[in-house]
N, CA, C and O of each residue as an XYZ file, in Angstrom:
684
protein
N       0.891     -1.362     -0.210
C      -0.126     -0.085     -0.116
C       0.649      1.292     -0.044
O       1.734      1.341      0.535
N       0.195      2.202     -0.522
C       1.386      3.491     -1.188
C       0.772      4.732     -0.166
O      -0.421      5.014     -0.277
N       1.132      5.041      0.256
C       1.377      6.011      1.649
C       1.239      7.839      0.553
O       1.969      8.655     -0.009
N      -0.097      7.598      0.823
C      -0.897      8.892      0.512
C      -1.015     10.305      1.908
O      -1.665     10.350      2.952
N      -0.234     11.102      1.381
C      -0.248     12.631      1.760
C      -1.721     13.319      1.629
O      -1.811     14.423      2.167
N      -2.208     13.108      1.359
C      -3.517     13.444      0.570
C      -4.316     12.998      1.682
O      -4.514     13.776      2.615
N      -4.820     11.781      1.692
C      -5.314     10.914      2.485
C      -5.408     10.830      3.928
O      -6.418     10.469      4.531
N      -4.523     11.111      4.353
C      -2.954     11.446      5.829
C      -3.975     12.531      6.089
O      -4.844     12.201      6.895
N      -4.075     13.851      5.548
C      -4.227     15.297      6.226
C      -5.443     15.065      6.220
O      -5.874     15.148      7.370
N      -6.896     14.592      4.861
C      -7.866     14.523      4.880
C      -8.430     14.029      6.314
O      -9.519     14.446      6.705
N      -7.600     13.057      7.148
C      -8.160     12.220      8.395
C      -7.391     13.265      8.909
O      -6.318     12.858      8.462
N      -7.193     13.954      9.303
C      -6.445     14.628     10.615
C      -7.502     15.702     10.991
O      -8.047     15.965     12.063
N      -7.631     16.357      9.462
C      -9.122     16.968      9.441
C     -10.574     16.336      9.976
O     -10.288     15.684     10.980
N     -11.207     16.300      9.867
C     -11.481     15.032      9.874
C     -11.173     14.389     11.496
O     -12.304     14.322     11.976
N     -10.522     14.060     12.192
C     -10.310     14.070     13.485
C     -10.352     15.391     14.740
O     -10.469     15.469     15.963
N     -10.215     16.119     13.814
C      -9.853     17.428     14.672
C     -11.119     18.652     14.058
O     -11.881     18.526     13.100
N     -11.003     19.561     14.813
C     -11.499     20.505     15.304
C     -11.474     21.746     15.898
O     -11.136     21.822     17.079
N     -11.850     22.979     15.121
C     -11.178     24.331     15.538
C     -12.473     25.340     16.935
O     -13.596     25.825     16.795
N     -12.055     25.297     17.461
C     -13.968     25.834     18.125
C     -12.865     27.527     19.399
O     -11.638     27.548     19.487
N     -13.532     28.288     19.901
C     -13.665     29.027     20.130
C     -13.035     28.524     22.114
O     -13.697     27.641     22.657
N     -12.314     28.903     22.606
C     -11.980     28.928     24.427
C     -12.233     29.708     24.957
O     -11.262     30.416     25.226
N     -13.299     30.104     25.391
C     -14.077     31.067     26.276
C     -13.563     31.066     28.318
O     -13.723     30.092     29.053
N     -13.029     32.289     28.712
C     -12.804     32.057     30.241
C     -14.348     32.746     30.851
O     -14.376     33.955     31.082
N     -15.325     32.080     31.035
C     -16.285     32.954     32.047
C     -15.612     33.234     32.993
O     -16.502     33.238     33.842
N     -14.512     33.534     33.648
C     -14.684     34.502     34.850
C     -14.562     33.304     35.786
O     -14.561     32.220     35.202
N     -14.448     33.263     37.281
C     -14.339     32.391     38.270
C     -13.230     31.304     38.110
O     -13.097     30.612     39.119
N     -12.463     31.019     37.141
C     -11.639     29.893     36.889
C     -12.607     28.764     36.120
O     -12.376     27.556     36.174
N     -14.026     29.517     35.203
C     -14.657     28.421     34.369
C     -14.471     28.630     33.088
O     -14.304     29.698     32.498
N     -14.532     26.906     32.445
C     -14.078     27.577     31.196
C     -14.901     27.015     30.184
O     -15.373     25.949     30.579
N     -15.333     27.379     28.789
C     -15.972     26.567     28.094
C     -15.502     26.766     26.430
O     -14.525     27.359     25.974
N     -16.656     25.992     25.697
C     -15.870     26.212     24.100
C     -16.920     26.421     23.414
O     -17.928     26.249     24.100
N     -17.176     26.778     22.136
C     -18.125     26.739     21.380
C     -17.604     26.430     19.733
O     -16.469     26.849     19.503
N     -18.245     25.810     18.682
C     -17.265     25.608     17.983
C     -17.537     26.386     16.770
O     -18.551     26.401     16.071
N     -16.123     27.212     16.624
C     -15.551     28.211     15.433
C     -16.972     28.648     14.638
O     -16.689     29.712     14.087
N     -18.122     28.370     14.385
C     -19.028     28.676     13.678
C     -20.318     29.407     14.179
O     -21.109     30.158     13.609
N     -20.238     28.891     15.508
C     -21.265     29.900     16.577
C     -20.959     30.672     17.568
O     -21.575     30.856     18.618
N     -19.397     31.391     16.978
C     -19.282     32.447     17.750
C     -19.063     33.842     16.899
O     -17.886     34.173     16.754
N     -19.731     34.407     16.517
C     -20.082     35.401     15.406
C     -19.564     36.313     15.784
O     -19.225     36.913     14.764
N     -19.131     37.072     16.949
C     -18.668     38.881     16.830
C     -18.298     38.792     18.494
O     -19.038     38.377     19.386
N     -16.954     39.300     18.611
C     -16.683     39.864     20.375
C     -17.255     41.621     20.121
O     -17.212     42.531     19.293
N     -17.630     41.380     21.087
C     -18.312     42.967     21.289
C     -17.361     43.707     22.822
O     -17.907     43.172     23.786
N     -16.711     44.257     23.127
C     -16.295     45.283     23.501
C     -17.035     46.297     23.864
O     -17.801     46.953     23.158
N     -16.806     46.411     24.929
C     -17.511     47.368     26.252
C     -19.420     47.722     25.647
O     -19.783     48.864     25.369
N     -20.076     46.871     25.587
C     -21.516     46.409     25.041
C     -21.680     47.575     26.261
O     -21.167     47.723     27.370
N     -23.076     48.622     25.128
C     -24.161     48.979     25.917
C     -25.472     47.238     26.542
O     -25.920     46.396     25.764
N     -25.701     47.285     28.061
C     -26.200     46.675     28.923
C     -27.245     46.895     29.367
O     -27.283     47.791     30.210
N     -28.159     46.397     29.112
C     -29.473     46.528     29.971
C     -29.832     46.093     31.684
O     -29.017     45.257     32.074
N     -30.572     46.372     32.458
C     -30.733     45.770     33.424
C     -31.843     45.323     33.857
O     -32.323     46.125     34.658
N     -32.727     44.073     33.649
C     -33.665     43.293     33.529
C     -34.485     43.357     34.921
O     -34.457     42.223     35.400
N     -35.341     44.407     35.913
C     -35.564     43.849     37.068
C     -36.060     42.207     37.412
O     -36.078     41.397     36.485
N     -36.348     41.906     38.427
C     -37.226     40.781     38.355
C     -36.451     39.521     37.755
O     -37.218     38.558     37.752
N     -35.160     39.188     37.232
C     -35.118     38.140     36.048
C     -34.105     37.565     37.779
O     -33.905     37.954     38.930
N     -33.726     36.304     36.736
C     -33.008     35.463     37.521
C     -31.643     35.899     37.468
O     -31.389     36.748     36.614
N     -30.296     35.315     38.529
C     -29.316     36.632     38.378
C     -28.018     36.112     37.374
O     -26.992     36.767     37.189
N     -28.272     35.008     36.882
C     -26.942     34.606     35.701
C     -27.729     35.580     34.424
O     -26.966     36.185     33.671
N     -29.705     35.761     34.129
C     -29.193     36.125     32.955
C     -30.162     37.732     33.050
O     -31.021     37.761     32.169
N     -30.146     38.852     33.840
C     -30.643     39.675     34.397
C     -30.130     41.234     32.935
O     -30.360     42.443     32.951
N     -29.495     40.448     32.031
C     -28.709     41.891     31.053
C     -29.320     41.639     29.697
O     -29.310     40.563     29.101
N     -29.882     42.832     29.267
C     -30.082     42.542     27.502
C     -29.074     43.065     26.794
O     -28.077     42.971     27.510
N     -28.844     43.478     25.957
C     -28.591     44.347     25.229
C     -29.474     44.212     23.633
O     -30.160     43.271     23.233
N     -29.164     45.465     22.977
C     -29.443     45.406     21.777
C     -28.230     44.709     20.170
O     -27.081     45.150     20.163
N     -28.430     44.225     19.609
C     -28.263     44.123     18.305
C     -29.047     43.869     16.738
O     -30.024     43.291     16.262
N     -28.112     44.564     16.404
C     -29.298     44.680     14.517
C     -30.388     44.702     14.817
O     -30.879     43.615     14.512
N     -31.607     45.792     15.579
C     -32.823     45.849     16.352
C     -33.294     44.967     16.860
O     -34.482     44.825     16.571
N     -32.774     44.053     17.722
C     -32.787     42.368     18.412
C     -32.907     42.826     19.665
O     -32.008     43.606     19.980
N     -34.152     42.486     20.936
C     -33.261     42.549     21.586
C     -32.546     41.188     22.062
O     -33.284     40.275     21.692
N     -31.479     40.693     22.693
C     -30.589     39.664     22.709
C     -30.110     38.884     24.419
O     -29.062     39.233     24.964
N     -30.513     38.437     24.696
C     -30.159     38.191     26.416
C     -28.504     37.776     26.883
O     -27.603     37.032     26.492
N     -28.713     38.586     27.768
C     -26.619     38.170     27.724
C     -26.582     37.299     29.189
O     -26.826     37.619     30.352
N     -26.213     36.211     28.625
C     -25.891     35.089     29.550
C     -24.908     35.023     30.354
O     -23.881     35.391     29.783
N     -24.671     34.597     31.871
C     -23.077     34.389     32.703
C     -23.362     33.417     33.512
O     -23.845     33.171     34.617
N     -22.650     32.694     32.090
C     -22.312     31.118     32.686
C     -21.947     30.839     33.770
O     -22.504     30.034     34.516
N     -20.912     31.498     34.014
C     -19.824     31.341     35.857
C     -21.895     31.485     37.039
O     -22.554     30.746     37.770
N     -21.966     32.379     36.677
C     -22.169     32.064     37.598
C     -24.183     31.809     37.515
O     -24.985     32.144     38.386
N     -24.484     31.132     36.181
C     -25.291     29.892     36.054
C     -24.902     28.504     37.361
O     -25.623     28.081     38.265
N     -23.252     28.029     36.893
C     -22.941     27.484     37.126
C     -22.445     26.883     38.876
O     -22.314     25.878     39.573
N     -22.271     28.946     38.850
C     -21.655     28.779     40.655
C     -23.307     28.871     41.568
O     -23.415     28.558     42.754
N     -24.420     29.344     40.734
C     -25.728     29.720     40.953
C     -24.929     31.476     42.206
O     -25.905     32.053     42.686
N     -24.219     31.842     42.437
C     -23.910     32.950     42.826
C     -23.316     33.480     41.985
O     -22.493     33.125     41.141
N     -24.235     35.238     42.525
C     -24.248     36.823     41.958
C     -23.511     37.412     41.783
O     -23.538     38.354     40.990
N     -22.272     36.954     42.690
C     -20.980     37.307     43.020
C     -19.660     37.473     41.435
O     -18.454     37.710     41.515
N     -20.455     37.253     40.234
C     -19.610     37.150     39.610
C     -19.764     37.727     38.757
O     -20.890     37.714     38.258
N     -18.487     38.694     38.031
C     -18.411     40.048     37.493
C     -19.194     39.846     36.535
O     -19.155     38.663     36.195
N     -20.409     40.913     35.496
C     -21.474     40.951     34.883
C     -21.382     42.269     34.388
O     -22.394     42.860     34.011
N     -20.281     42.775     34.356
C     -19.891     44.744     34.075
C     -20.085     44.403     32.436
O     -20.582     45.217     31.657
N     -19.901     43.887     32.284
C     -19.897     44.064     30.591
C     -19.101     44.205     30.095
O     -19.666     44.787     29.170
N     -17.914     44.202     29.753
C     -16.691     44.725     29.426
C     -16.504     43.775     28.481
O     -15.592     44.270     27.818
N     -16.884     42.282     27.768
C     -16.444     41.719     26.417
C     -18.083     40.806     26.483
O     -18.576     40.400     27.536
N     -18.531     40.684     25.501
C     -19.579     39.912     24.848
C     -19.353     39.252     23.799
O     -18.886     39.834     22.820
N     -19.588     38.111     23.771
C     -19.411     36.929     22.958
C     -21.061     36.792     22.046
O     -22.037     36.468     22.723
N     -21.141     36.907     21.395
C     -22.056     36.896     20.281
C     -22.347     35.827     19.763
O     -21.621     35.553     18.807
N     -23.456     34.774     20.098
C     -23.161     33.494     20.069
C     -24.710     33.414     18.625
O     -25.685     34.158     18.526
N     -24.287     32.158     17.717
C     -25.360     32.055     17.312
C     -25.734     30.215     16.637
O     -24.895     29.385     16.288
N     -27.260     30.067     16.647
C     -27.182     28.613     17.015
C     -28.234     28.770     16.007
O     -28.487     29.758     15.319
N     -28.920     27.386     16.048
C     -30.509     26.786     15.952
C     -30.922     26.016     16.591
O     -30.473     24.901     16.855
N     -31.936     26.572     16.958
C     -33.242     25.563     17.750
C     -33.145     23.936     17.184
O     -32.999     22.996     17.966
N     -33.236     23.791     15.917
C     -33.523     22.423     15.283
C     -32.915     22.734     14.304
O     -32.709     23.945     14.223
N     -32.148     21.524     12.703
C     -32.579     21.353     11.616
C     -33.041     22.653     10.559
O     -34.265     22.530     10.509
N     -32.852     23.238     10.131
C     -33.277     23.603      9.285
C     -34.514     24.715      9.582
O     -35.450     24.966      8.823
N     -34.230     25.336     10.974
C     -34.513     26.188     11.766
C     -33.889     27.691     12.089
O     -32.765     27.646     12.589
N     -34.628     29.454     11.813
C     -34.030     29.738     11.214
C     -32.968     30.303     13.176
O     -33.243     30.035     14.345
N     -31.448     31.378     12.326
C     -30.705     31.107     13.202
C     -31.252     32.618     15.083
O     -31.868     33.634     15.407
N     -30.489     31.668     15.489
C     -31.090     32.380     16.863
C     -29.205     33.269     16.985
O     -28.062     33.126     16.550
N     -30.373     34.554     18.281
C     -29.199     35.064     18.725
C     -28.971     35.164     20.301
O     -29.898     35.288     21.102
N     -27.465     35.088     20.685
C     -27.792     35.501     21.922
C     -26.271     35.751     22.565
O     -25.344     35.212     21.962
N     -25.932     36.609     23.864
C     -24.528     36.567     24.050
C     -23.903     36.140     25.087
O     -24.243     34.962     25.201
N     -23.156     36.420     25.949
C     -22.680     34.943     27.218
C     -21.379     36.570     26.826
O     -20.908     37.193     25.875
N     -21.348     36.518     28.942
C     -20.069     37.229     29.279
C     -19.208     36.457     28.793
O     -19.254     35.346     28.265
N     -18.434     37.162     29.029
C     -16.601     36.711     28.707
C     -15.361     37.215     29.783
O     -14.620     38.152     29.487
N     -15.296     36.803     30.486
C     -13.869     37.819     31.264
C     -12.657     38.288     30.337
O     -12.177     39.419     30.245
N     -12.353     37.312     29.788
C     -11.734     37.405     28.310
C     -11.591     37.363     27.258
O     -12.342     36.817     26.450
N     -10.670     37.888     27.055
C     -11.179     37.373     25.005
C     -10.747     36.155     25.143
O     -10.047     35.605     25.993
N     -11.541     35.618     23.666
C     -12.307     34.175     23.325
C     -10.461     34.193     22.892
O      -9.853     35.170     22.455
N      -9.891     32.828     23.171
C      -9.067     32.797     22.123
C      -9.313     30.347     21.470
O      -9.684     29.349     22.088
N      -8.656     30.693     19.529
C      -9.045     29.597     19.347
C      -7.849     28.581     19.582
O      -6.644     28.834     19.572
N      -8.705     26.954     19.869
C      -7.986     25.978     19.445
C      -8.168     25.363     18.760
O      -9.043     25.702     17.963
N      -7.413     23.866     18.535
C      -7.854     22.870     17.555
C      -8.234     21.826     19.017
O      -7.544     21.884     20.035
N      -9.292     21.019     18.891
C      -9.697     20.510     19.269
C      -9.542     18.787     18.732
O      -9.995     18.584     17.606
N      -8.982     17.656     19.410
C      -8.665     16.693     18.436
C      -9.275     15.292     19.485
O      -9.196     15.143     20.704
N     -10.015     14.217     18.186
C     -10.413     13.152     20.034
C     -10.035     12.493     21.112
O     -10.545     11.802     21.994
N      -8.182     13.212     20.549
C      -7.553     11.988     21.667
C      -7.888     13.320     23.408
O      -7.544     13.138     24.576
N      -8.385     14.094     22.997
C      -8.822     15.627     24.102
C      -9.850     15.060     24.840
O      -9.717     15.211     26.055
N     -10.894     14.416     24.456
C     -12.025     14.095     24.358
C     -11.648     13.877     25.742
O     -10.477     13.577     25.975
N     -12.868     14.038     27.137
C     -12.666     13.708     29.036
C     -14.379     13.614     28.736
O     -15.174     13.789     27.813
N     -14.352     13.207     30.201
C     -15.956     13.438     30.898
C     -16.152     14.567     31.289
O     -15.261     14.926     32.059
N     -17.406     15.786     31.003
C     -17.997     16.333     31.900
C     -17.622     16.831     33.293
O     -18.018     16.091     34.193
N     -16.828     18.114     33.745
C     -16.930     17.518     35.299
C     -17.886     17.713     35.570
O     -18.918     18.141     35.053
N     -17.356     17.181     37.004
C     -18.698     16.580     37.922
C     -18.815     17.576     39.203
O     -19.908     17.390     39.739
N     -18.198     18.383     39.742
C     -18.535     19.620     40.176
C     -20.285     20.026     39.948
O     -20.873     20.626     40.847
N     -20.633     19.833     39.327
C     -21.961     20.981     39.207
C     -22.270     20.547     38.351
O     -21.562     20.412     37.353
N     -24.237     19.939     38.542
C     -25.200     19.668     37.730
C     -25.369     20.832     36.925
O     -25.322     21.773     37.717
N     -25.484     21.122     36.159
C     -25.430     22.032     35.565
C     -24.927     22.013     33.727
O     -25.381     22.129     32.588
N     -23.614     21.767     34.540
C     -23.050     21.070     32.564
C     -23.242     20.129     31.764
O     -22.683     20.029     30.672
N     -24.183     19.220     32.304
C     -24.896     17.775     31.984
C     -26.021     18.530     30.212
O     -26.229     18.350     29.012
N     -26.504     19.768     31.958
C     -27.757     20.318     31.119
C     -27.951     21.141     29.507
O     -28.960     21.495     28.896
N     -26.286     21.245     29.149
C     -26.306     22.578     28.005
C     -24.575     22.232     27.688
O     -23.910     23.136     27.180
N     -23.907     20.894     28.014
C     -22.749     20.929     27.514
C     -23.158     19.708     26.260
O     -24.183     19.099     26.566
N     -22.521     19.251     24.893
C     -22.377     18.367     23.929
C     -21.454     16.935     24.658
O     -21.638     15.752     24.945
N     -20.060     18.309     24.718
C     -19.057     17.350     25.309
C     -18.053     18.006     25.617
O     -18.038     19.222     25.811
N     -16.931     17.097     25.704
C     -16.058     17.916     27.061
C     -14.456     17.654     25.773
O     -14.476     17.042     24.705
N     -13.412     18.286     26.348
C     -12.220     18.089     26.477
C     -11.273     18.351     27.101
O     -11.378     19.493     27.548
N     -10.125     17.748     27.452
C      -8.862     18.208     28.258
C      -8.242     19.300     27.585
O      -8.326     19.243     26.358
N      -7.694     20.195     28.023
C      -7.089     21.781     27.844
C      -6.439     22.377     28.381
O      -7.020     23.089     29.200
N      -5.085     22.507     28.340
C      -4.065     22.796     29.528
C      -4.302     22.148     31.216
O      -4.088     22.830     32.218
N      -4.645     21.118     31.236
C      -4.975     20.375     32.550
C      -6.356     20.713     33.001
O      -6.723     20.475     34.152
N      -7.503     21.539     31.664
C      -8.879     22.063     32.766
C      -8.966     20.853     31.477
O      -8.308     20.286     30.605
N     -10.896     21.004     32.383
C     -12.255     20.041     32.046
C     -12.269     21.527     30.886
O     -11.785     22.648     31.040
N     -13.102     20.877     29.649
C     -13.527     22.208     28.925
C     -15.071     21.755     28.370
O     -14.990     20.887     27.501
N     -16.399     22.153     28.683
C     -16.941     21.313     28.314
C     -17.245     22.505     26.803
O     -16.611     23.524     26.531
N     -18.779     21.709     25.831
C     -18.542     22.249     24.613
C     -20.075     22.668     24.973
O     -20.964     21.817     24.946
N     -20.365     24.173     25.347
C     -21.127     24.643     24.604
C     -23.061     23.976     23.906
O     -23.490     24.537     22.898
N     -23.566     23.331     24.291
C     -25.071     22.863     23.275
C     -25.785     24.206     23.260
O     -26.603     24.203     24.180
N     -25.812     25.693     22.389
C     -25.935     27.182     22.866
C     -27.670     26.520     22.689
O     -28.453     26.706     23.621
N     -28.006     25.965     21.763
C     -29.702     25.757     21.715
C     -30.487     25.021     22.721
O     -31.641     24.594     22.755
N     -29.339     25.008     23.646
C     -30.076     23.568     25.718
C     -29.484     24.421     26.098
O     -29.554     24.205     27.308
N     -28.588     25.782     25.928
C     -28.153     26.718     26.988
C     -29.444     27.995     27.057
O     -29.931     28.582     28.023
N     -29.617     28.060     26.111
C     -30.946     29.244     26.091
C     -32.495     28.626     26.099
O     -33.394     29.286     25.577
N     -32.797     27.211     26.771
C     -33.753     26.745     26.487
C     -34.626     27.230     27.913
O     -34.398     27.963     28.875
N     -35.504     26.557     27.546
C     -36.901     26.604     28.999
C     -36.227     25.790     30.001
O     -36.121     25.960     31.216
N     -35.683     24.636     29.044
C     -34.884     23.744     30.786
C     -33.970     24.499     31.562
O     -33.617     24.480     32.741
N     -33.720     25.099     30.664
C     -31.968     25.326     31.753
C     -32.545     26.483     32.864
O     -32.232     26.508     34.054
N     -33.533     27.506     32.127
C     -34.169     28.230     32.814
C     -34.952     27.656     33.588
O     -34.841     28.068     34.742
N     -35.812     26.760     33.422
C     -36.204     26.344     34.945
C     -35.231     25.971     36.074
O     -35.059     26.389     37.219
N     -34.600     24.923     35.228
C     -33.281     24.827     36.462
C     -32.970     25.989     37.463
O     -33.424     26.186     38.590
N     -31.770     26.932     36.489
C     -31.580     28.198     37.170
C     -32.675     28.548     38.069
O     -32.444     28.450     39.275
N     -33.743     28.912     37.717
C     -35.485     29.218     38.563
C     -35.541     28.730     39.332
O     -36.450     29.084     40.082
N     -34.837     27.780     39.712
C     -35.730     26.260     40.685
C     -34.641     26.651     41.243
O     -34.918     27.362     42.208
N     -33.508     26.524     41.094
C     -32.851     26.750     42.334
C     -32.396     27.612     42.882
O     -31.873     27.501     43.992
N     -32.529     29.169     41.931
C     -32.449     30.524     42.808
C     -33.678     30.636     43.961
O     -33.700     31.010     45.134
N     -34.408     30.261     43.280
C     -35.909     30.264     44.097
C     -36.552     29.722     44.859
O     -37.527     30.182     45.453
N     -36.009     28.470     44.964
C     -36.748     27.500     45.894
C     -35.436     26.767     47.190
O     -35.799     25.959     48.046
């Protein structure tokens, strides 16, 4: 059998993907597939929404749409002490189901995200220190000694996650 460099390169592309690594604050990290991060917005104008759960009490305007801004670190910890000052926001794009229209929402970020290459060999189990990760994570990989859940954005912005967060905060 002859060595085929093109076949090896194609196999490597299939076995690895690029993702945005997101510093969510308070030593919490997550990732989104490359195509699901639309923009990074520095110092956006955010609007407080009273009487809402602590992880999503802010909104922003984007192209004549009102978007929720989620603080995943607050969602994970249940603590409203995480910084949501709005210095960096990642604008995400996702679909609730195939052939459905694109949806937009935003995520608070502690620092600028950066691109990483994720390979099948890096896959690992979700962090076991929280019951919320399984609700909105599609997988998890190891990066520099930390477990990094890959976000399922449609699940993150779902009624199921909102209900679980509400129940934890108000019961």
